[in-house]
C-alpha positions as CSV (number, residue, x, y, z in Angstrom):
1,M,-18.9,93.4,91.6
2,K,-22.4,92.8,92.9
3,D,-20.5,92.3,96.4
4,Y,-18.9,95.8,96.0
5,Y,-22.0,97.3,94.2
6,K,-24.5,96.4,97.5
7,I,-21.6,97.6,100.2
8,A,-21.4,101.0,98.5
9,I,-25.0,102.1,97.3
10,G,-27.1,100.1,99.9
11,M,-24.4,100.5,103.3
12,L,-22.4,103.2,102.2
13,G,-25.2,105.3,100.6
14,I,-22.6,106.2,97.6
15,S,-24.5,107.2,94.5
16,P,-24.6,104.4,91.6
17,T,-23.1,106.9,88.9
18,Y,-20.4,108.1,91.2
19,F,-19.5,104.4,92.0
20,L,-19.3,102.9,88.9
21,D,-18.0,105.8,86.7
22,D,-15.6,108.0,89.1
23,M,-14.7,105.9,92.6
24,S,-11.5,104.5,92.2
25,F,-11.1,101.1,94.1
26,E,-8.6,102.3,96.7
27,A,-11.3,105.1,97.4
28,F,-14.2,102.2,97.7
29,E,-11.6,100.1,100.1
30,L,-10.8,103.1,102.4
31,S,-14.7,104.2,103.1
32,S,-15.8,100.3,103.3
33,E,-13.1,100.3,105.9
34,G,-14.0,103.4,108.1
35,Y,-17.7,102.2,107.4
36,Y,-16.8,99.0,109.2
37,Q,-14.9,101.2,111.9
38,K,-17.7,102.9,112.8
39,Q,-20.3,99.8,113.2
40,K,-17.7,97.6,115.3
41,A,-17.3,101.3,117.2
42,G,-20.8,101.3,117.4
43,W,-21.3,97.9,118.8
44,E,-18.3,98.6,121.7
45,Q,-20.4,101.6,122.9
46,T,-23.5,98.9,123.4
47,R,-21.0,96.2,124.6
48,I,-19.7,98.6,127.3
49,L,-23.5,100.2,128.3
50,S,-24.7,96.8,128.7
51,Y,-22.1,95.6,130.6
52,Y,-22.2,98.5,133.5
53,S,-25.8,98.5,133.4
54,I,-25.9,94.5,133.8
55,S,-22.8,94.3,136.2
56,P,-24.4,95.2,139.6
57,Y,-26.1,92.4,139.4
58,L,-24.0,89.7,138.8
59,K,-23.1,87.5,141.0
60,Q,-20.1,86.2,139.5
61,N,-17.2,88.4,137.9
62,M,-17.6,88.8,134.3
63,T,-15.9,90.8,131.6
64,A,-18.3,92.8,128.7
65,E,-16.9,90.6,126.2
66,Q,-18.5,87.3,128.2
67,I,-21.3,89.2,128.6
68,L,-21.5,90.4,124.9
69,P,-19.0,88.8,122.2
70,L,-19.0,90.1,119.3
71,L,-17.7,88.6,115.9
72,W,-14.4,90.1,116.0
73,D,-13.4,89.5,119.7
74,N,-11.5,86.6,118.0
75,E,-10.0,88.6,115.6
76,K,-7.7,90.0,118.1
77,S,-5.8,86.3,118.7
78,N,-6.0,85.3,114.7
79,K,-3.9,88.2,113.0
80,K,-1.1,86.6,111.0
81,V,2.3,88.3,112.2
82,V,4.4,89.1,108.7
83,S,7.7,88.6,109.0
84,K,10.4,91.5,107.8
85,E,11.9,89.1,105.4
86,D,7.9,89.1,104.1
87,K,7.5,92.5,104.2
88,K,11.1,93.4,102.4
89,R,9.7,91.1,99.1
90,L,6.0,92.5,99.0
91,F,8.0,96.0,98.7
92,E,10.2,95.1,96.4
93,T,7.7,93.3,94.3
94,A,5.9,96.8,94.2
95,K,8.8,98.7,93.4
96,E,9.1,96.6,90.2
97,Q,5.5,96.4,89.7
98,Y,4.7,100.4,90.1
99,G,7.9,101.5,88.8
100,L,9.1,103.3,92.4
């Protein structure tokens, strides 16, 4: 709970009262995902600007990812593929649990 509180109050700027009393966990998750995407977009923009700023001076061809590697560059290759059977099983579990 402390980590969620740090993110909600410290990073997202949500009021402590709203976070503790009124905010649902789903709303918190969506807010934190949106914040992460915003930060990621900013760093991607920085990477592209850096690349185009120094590319005329490079002696060898390099990509923007090689010049400014970011933490999530490896996420693309590490994504797990969920099988159709797993999706169906998870859907059925959710239906039973939530009475859908």
